[in-house]
N, C-alpha and C positions, 0 to 999 in steps of 0.2 A: 697254530697260525697266530693267535693273539699273543702268545708268549714271544714269538719271533718279532712281531711288530713292536711289542714293548721293549725288547732288547735293542732293536734298531733305533727306537725313539730315544732311549737312554744314551746309546752310543752317539747319536747325532747331537744331543744336548751337550754331552761331555766334550765332543770335538769342537763344537761352537764355542764353548766356554774356554777351552784351551787356546784356540786361535784368537778369540776376542780379548784375552787377558795377556797376550804377549806383546812385547814392544816391536814395532815395525823394524825390519832389518836396516832400512835406510836411516832411521833415527839412531840406531846403535852404531852404524858406520859414521854418522856425523859426530857422535860422542868420541869415537876412537880417533877420528881425524883431528878434532879439537885438542884432544890430549896429546897427540903427536906433535902439534905445532905450538903448543901452549908456551913453552919457554922462549922460542925464537920469534913467534908472532902472537903475543898475548892479546892484542886488540882484535885480531882476526878470530882467534879462538873464542874470545868473549862474544863476538858477534854471532858465531855459530851457535854457542850455547844459549844465547838469548833468543834465538829463533826456534828453539825446541820448547814446546809447551810441556810443563810438568805433567799435565793430564795425559799426554801421549806416551809417557814412560810408565810401563806397567810391571808390576811384580817387585818384590822387595830387593831382589838382586840387581835388577836393572836400575831401579831408583837409587839404590845405594851407590852404584857406579856413576850414574848421572850426577848425584850430589857431590861425590868425591871429586870428579873432574871439574865440575862447576866451581866448587869452593877453591880448588887449587888455581884455577884460572883467575878467579877474583884476586887471590893472593898475588899472582904474577902481575896483575894490573894495579896493584896497590889499593884495592878496594877493601876497606875495613868494614867488617860485618860484626855486629854485636848481638845478633839474634841467632839462636841455634835452630831455627825452623828448617834449615837445610842440613845442618850437620847432625842433629840429634837422630833422625831416622837412619842415616848411614852408620852412625856409631852403633846403634842398636843392632843393625844387620851384621856389621863386621865383628862385633864382639862374639857372635855365634858362628862366625865363618872360620874356615881353615886357611883363608887367604891372608897370611901373616903380613905380607908386604902391603897389601891394601889396607889392612887393619891399622898398621903403623901410620900410614899416610892419613887415614881418616882421623885417628886420634890426635895427630899433630894439627890438622886443620881445625878440629873441634877445640883444641887447646887455644889456638889463636882467637877463635870466636869468644871463648870464655874469658880470656884475658881482656879482650876489647870491651866486654860487658862488665868488667870490674869484678869478675868472679874468679879471683886468683887461685883459690884453693882447688876449685874444679879444674882450672887450667893445668895446675901442677899434677893433679890426679891423672888427667888425660895424657900429659907428657910422660908420666911414669908408665902408663899402659902402652905407649907407642913403641 
């Protein structure tokens, strides 16, 4: 009896942790929508991304996607960023990912940031990895 209770308790904790650490589907849908309209409606896409709190995006995969889409939307809006606070985590994720298309996009965005920061050698390295 105690063994079954302990098993249920562990299962409940794991289930709560899994649910508590995942990004809400509505937020993921907003990121997808912003990405779809980014080139045609960059200001609207930027407004969508600005309304998503970084703290509401959970997990390396979801945060990397959030950062990728946000950085591309900043590019479409001609917003120059010289801090890698957004691009460094996505680069770290995509370097280990088998998503080659997203890795190339991430490395390109990171190169833009490195160039804006005056870190030309790092920018060139990112471009060669893209």
